[in-house]
C-alpha positions in Angstrom: 119.0 53.6 57.8 115.9 52.8 60.0 115.3 49.0 61.1 112.0 47.8 61.4 110.6 44.9 63.9 108.4 42.3 62.7 105.3 42.3 64.6 105.3 39.3 67.2 102.7 36.8 66.2 101.4 34.2 68.9 100.8 31.1 67.0 97.8 29.2 68.9 97.2 25.7 68.3 93.8 25.3 66.7 91.0 23.5 68.8 90.8 20.0 67.2 87.3 19.9 66.6 87.5 17.0 63.4 89.2 14.1 65.5 87.7 15.2 68.8 84.1 15.0 67.3 85.1 11.7 65.4 86.5 10.3 68.9 83.1 11.5 70.4 81.0 9.8 67.7 82.9 6.5 68.5 82.2 6.9 72.0 78.3 7.3 70.7 78.6 3.7 69.1 80.2 2.4 72.3 78.1 3.3 74.6 74.8 2.6 72.4 76.0 -1.0 72.1 76.9 -0.8 76.2 73.3 -0.2 76.9 71.8 -1.5 74.0 69.5 -4.1 76.3 68.0 -1.2 78.2 65.2 -0.7 75.7 65.2 -4.2 74.5 65.2 -6.4 77.7 61.7 -7.9 76.8 61.9 -8.9 73.2 65.5 -10.0 73.8 64.2 -12.1 76.9 61.4 -13.6 74.9 63.8 -14.1 71.6 66.3 -16.3 73.7 64.2 -17.7 76.2 65.5 -15.9 79.5 64.2 -13.9 82.2 64.3 -10.0 81.9 66.7 -9.7 84.8 68.8 -12.1 83.0 69.0 -9.7 80.0 69.6 -7.0 82.6 72.2 -8.8 84.5 74.4 -8.7 81.4 74.8 -5.2 82.1 76.8 -6.3 85.2 78.6 -9.0 83.3 79.7 -6.3 81.0 80.7 -4.0 83.6 82.4 -6.5 85.9 84.6 -7.5 82.9 85.7 -3.7 82.2 86.4 -3.1 85.9 88.6 -6.5 86.1 90.5 -5.6 83.0 90.8 -2.0 82.2 94.0 -1.3 85.0 95.9 -4.1 83.9 95.2 -3.5 80.4 96.1 0.2 80.8 99.3 -0.8 82.4 100.4 -3.1 79.8 99.2 -0.5 76.7 100.6 2.5 78.3 104.1 1.5 76.5 102.4 1.9 73.0 101.3 4.7 71.1 97.8 5.8 72.2 96.6 6.4 68.9 97.2 2.8 67.8 95.8 1.4 71.2 92.6 3.7 70.4 91.8 2.4 67.1 92.3 -1.3 68.4 89.5 -1.1 70.9 87.1 -0.2 68.1 88.4 -3.5 66.7 87.0 -5.3 69.4 84.0 -3.3 69.7 83.2 -4.5 65.9 83.9 -8.4 66.9 81.7 -8.0 69.8 78.9 -6.5 67.6 79.3 -9.5 65.1 79.0 -12.0 67.7 76.1 -10.2 69.7 74.2 -9.9 66.1 74.6 -13.7 65.2 73.9 -14.8 68.8 71.3 -17.4 68.8 71.7 -18.5 72.7 72.2 -16.6 75.9 76.0 -17.8 76.3 76.9 -16.4 72.8 75.3 -13.1 73.2 77.3 -13.0 76.4 80.2 -13.9 74.6 79.6 -11.1 72.2 79.2 -8.3 75.0 82.5 -9.8 76.9 84.7 -9.1 73.8 83.4 -5.7 73.4 83.9 -5.3 77.5 87.4 -6.2 77.1 88.7 -3.0 75.7 85.6 -0.9 76.9 87.4 0.3 79.7 90.9 1.1 77.9 88.7 3.1 75.4 87.5 5.5 78.1 90.8 5.7 80.2 92.2 6.8 76.8 89.7 9.2 75.7 90.1 11.8 78.4 93.7 12.1 78.4 93.8 12.1 74.7 91.4 14.7 74.4 93.1 16.9 77.1 96.8 16.3 74.9 95.0 17.4 71.8 93.8 20.6 73.6 96.1 22.1 76.0 94.6 24.7 77.9 91.0 23.4 77.2 90.7 20.2 79.1 87.2 20.4 80.2 86.0 21.7 77.0 87.7 18.8 75.3 86.2 16.2 77.6 83.1 17.8 77.3 83.0 17.4 73.3 84.1 13.7 73.6 81.6 12.9 76.3 79.0 14.3 74.4 79.1 10.9 72.6 78.0 9.4 75.3 75.2 11.8 76.1 74.1 11.5 72.4 74.0 7.8 72.9 71.3 8.5 75.2 69.5 11.1 73.2 69.8 9.2 69.5 71.6 5.7 70.1 69.4 4.0 72.7 65.9 5.5 71.8 66.6 4.8 67.8 68.4 1.2 68.6 65.1 0.4 70.8 62.6 1.6 67.9 64.3 -0.2 65.1 64.9 -3.4 67.3 61.3 -3.2 68.1 60.5 -2.8 64.1 63.1 -5.1 62.6 64.4 -7.0 65.4 67.5 -6.5 67.8 70.1 -8.5 65.7 69.5 -6.1 62.5 69.7 -3.2 64.9 73.0 -4.6 66.1 74.2 -4.8 62.6 73.7 -1.2 62.2 76.0 -0.7 65.1 78.7 -2.2 63.0 78.3 -0.1 60.2 78.6 3.0 62.5 81.9 1.5 63.8 83.2 1.4 60.2 82.5 5.3 59.5 83.9 6.1 63.0 87.3 4.4 61.9 87.3 5.7 58.4 87.1 9.3 59.8 89.7 8.5 62.6 92.3 7.0 60.7 93.2 10.0 58.7 92.4 12.6 61.7 93.3 11.3 64.7 97.2 12.5 65.6 99.8 10.3 66.6 100.2 10.6 70.6 103.4 9.0 71.7 103.4 7.3 75.5 104.4 10.0 78.0 105.9 9.0 81.4 104.0 9.9 84.5 105.3 13.5 86.3 107.3 12.8 89.5 105.9 15.2 92.0 106.4 13.3 95.4 104.8 16.2 97.4 101.3 15.9 95.9 101.2 12.2 95.7 99.9 11.8 99.3 97.2 14.5 98.6 96.4 13.2 95.2 96.0 9.6 96.7 93.6 10.7 99.2 91.7 13.1 96.8 91.0 10.2 94.4 90.1 7.6 97.1 87.4 10.2 98.3 86.2 10.6 94.2 86.3 6.9 94.0 83.6 6.4 97.1 81.6 9.7 95.7 81.7 8.1 92.0 80.7 4.5 93.0 77.9 5.4 95.3 76.5 8.2 92.3 77.0 5.6 89.4 75.7 2.5 91.6 72.3 4.7 92.5 71.8 5.9 88.7 72.0 2.4 87.3 70.1 0.5 89.6 67.2 2.4 88.1 68.4 3.3 84.2 69.4 -0.3 83.6 65.4 -1.1 84.0 64.5 2.5 82.8 62.5 0.7 80.0 60.4 -1.4 82.6 59.9 1.9 84.9 58.5 3.7 81.8 56.3 0.9 80.8 55.0 0.2 83.9 53.9 4.1 84.0 53.5 5.1 80.6 52.8 1.9 78.4 55.1 -0.2 76.2 54.9 2.1 73.5 56.0 5.0 75.2 59.3 3.4 76.2 61.4 4.6 73.2 60.0 8.0 73.7 61.0 7.9 77.1 64.5 6.8 76.6 64.5 9.9 74.0 63.5 12.3 76.6 66.1 10.9 79.0 68.9 11.5 76.5 67.5 15.0 75.3 67.9 16.2 78.5 71.2 14.7 79.0 72.3 16.7 76.0 71.4 20.0 77.9 73.3 18.5 80.8 76.5 17.5 78.8 75.9 21.2 77.3 76.0 23.0 80.9 78.8 20.5 82.3 81.1 21.7 79.4 80.5 25.3 79.6 81.2 25.4 83.6 83.2 22.3 84.4 86.9 24.2 84.3 85.4 26.6 87.0 82.6 24.8 89.0 83.5 20.7 88.9 83.0 20.2 92.3 79.8 22.5 92.4 78.4 21.0 89.6 78.8 17.6 90.7 77.2 18.4 94.0 74.2 19.9 92.3 74.1 16.8 90.0 73.9 14.4 92.7 71.3 16.1 94.0 69.0 16.2 91.3 69.2 12.6 91.2 67.4 12.3 94.7 64.9 14.8 93.3 64.2 12.9 90.1 63.9 9.5 92.0 61.5 10.8 94.5 59.5 12.6 91.7 59.7 9.3 89.3 58.6 7.2 92.7 55.3 9.2 93.0 54.3 8.6 89.5 53.7 4.5 90.8 50.8 5.6 92.8 49.2 7.8 89.9 47.0 6.5 86.9 46.6 7.4 83.1 47.8 10.7 82.0 49.2 11.8 85.5 51.2 8.7 85.7 52.5 9.6 82.0 53.4 13.3 82.9 55.0 12.5 86.2 57.2 9.7 85.2 58.3 11.8 82.0 58.9 14.8 84.4 61.2 12.6 86.6 63.0 10.9 83.4 63.6 14.4 82.2 65.1 15.5 85.2 67.4 12.3 85.7 68.8 12.5 82.4 69.8 16.3 82.7 71.8 15.4 85.6 73.2 12.0 83.9 74.4 13.9 80.9 76.4 16.3 82.9 77.9 13.0 85.4 80.9 11.7 82.8 81.9 15.5 81.7 82.2 16.5 85.2 83.6 12.9 86.8 86.3 12.7 84.0 87.4 16.1 84.7 87.5 16.1 88.4 89.4 13.1 88.5 91.9 14.4 85.9 92.3 17.2 88.3 93.1 15.2 91.3 95.4 12.8 89.4 97.1 15.5 87.3 100.5 14.0 87.9 99.7 10.8 86.2 96.4 11.4 84.2 96.4 8.1 82.5 96.2 6.4 86.1 93.5 8.7 87.2 91.6 8.3 84.2 91.7 4.6 84.3 90.3 4.5 87.8 87.8 6.5 87.0 86.6 4.0 84.2 86.8 1.4 86.4 85.1 3.0 89.2 82.3 3.8 86.7 82.2 0.4 85.5 82.0 -1.3 89.1 78.9 1.5 89.7 77.2 0.1 86.7 77.6 -3.6 87.6 76.5 -3.0 91.2 73.8 -0.7 90.2 72.3 -3.3 87.4 72.6 -6.4 90.0 70.8 -4.1 92.9 68.2 -3.2 90.5 67.8 -6.9 89.5 66.9 -7.7 93.2 64.2 -5.3 93.2 63.0 -6.4 89.8 63.2 -10.1 90.7 61.0 -9.2 93.8 58.5 -7.5 91.8 59.1 -4.3 93.4 60.4 -2.3 90.0 59.7 1.1 91.9 62.4 0.1 94.5 65.1 0.8 91.7 64.0 4.5 92.5 64.7 4.3 96.4 68.1 2.7 95.9 69.0 5.6 93.4 67.6 8.2 95.9 69.5 6.7 99.0 72.8 6.5 97.2 72.8 9.8 95.7 72.3 11.5 99.1 75.3 9.3 100.2 77.6 10.4 97.2 76.3 14.2 98.0 77.6 14.1 101.2 80.8 12.3 100.5 81.9 15.0 97.9 80.8 17.8 99.9 82.2 17.1 103.3 85.3 14.6 101.9 86.2 15.6 98.5 85.6 19.0 98.5 88.3 19.9 101.3 91.1 17.8 99.9 90.5 19.6 96.2 90.4 23.1 97.2 
């Protein structure tokens, strides 16, 4: 009598495309709201009777709130199911959208921004670790998928919000974002899996190395993001100065379209080349800043071509930054990914706040091109930090 052995089957968990895509869409809406004023600074300032730099400084307020709230909030919510907290962050976003859409004063507009900012950091601190847990063995790919949402906000969200805002007003454009939040929640509720809280791993030997690595990455990311947002916060003004008001939304679309290229390249290579890719990214920021500044010395078609080329190059680099940054922080702080992700989010938001504030100084002084020199100088510094401090620690 012979016996047969059933073939061994290797059951591989499917890559969770639907929930990750829904999370990416939610990120798209959140980032579109965060960057809403970039292309609509002038109409919003005229409508509310405040300066353009005043509207731009709402980026600083927003990012400042995120920076202060995120780590304490994450410490408190870490005891709860991540799915529940993730959905709650979208409720805060919806509330912020309603207040912004109905704002008739600068103060009311600021309140709406702050409401959404209260959970913005929690959203981003959760999204990376959640994607990684849902896709074991494919952290970089999963993070790339959810990060694509923020890039698509630059490709479609910001230019489209600008275009709609110019045609029917910035308040109706805000209401459209509210409808998109409802769509995101409708897909997430039935597809997002329950993710119970997890205790951080206790690997004492790695703690000192991890702390030093994360410290170096904080300095790197802070310099890079501050530099980028010194210019990006006022990108609409930079484009208008060189190409005219009518081409602002086109320039923002180009920035975002190239960002999609950047995030695609980063997603495919980040698991193998996260450090090298980050060095390349910050170096490209320098090139983009110098090229864009040249446009201020040109006129007519030449100025338009050169500024659009600079915007395209910068967009490609910026598209890659969130995927590279999130992955490298999770790698450095792998014994406690929630903490590492929180530190990443806070650092990014402090960079946004600092960049918007530095850019405001240049704009208020009448030197819009100065925002580009800030980006170039800080990008060089961030490249040096990553290459000579972070890289030896992360090998």
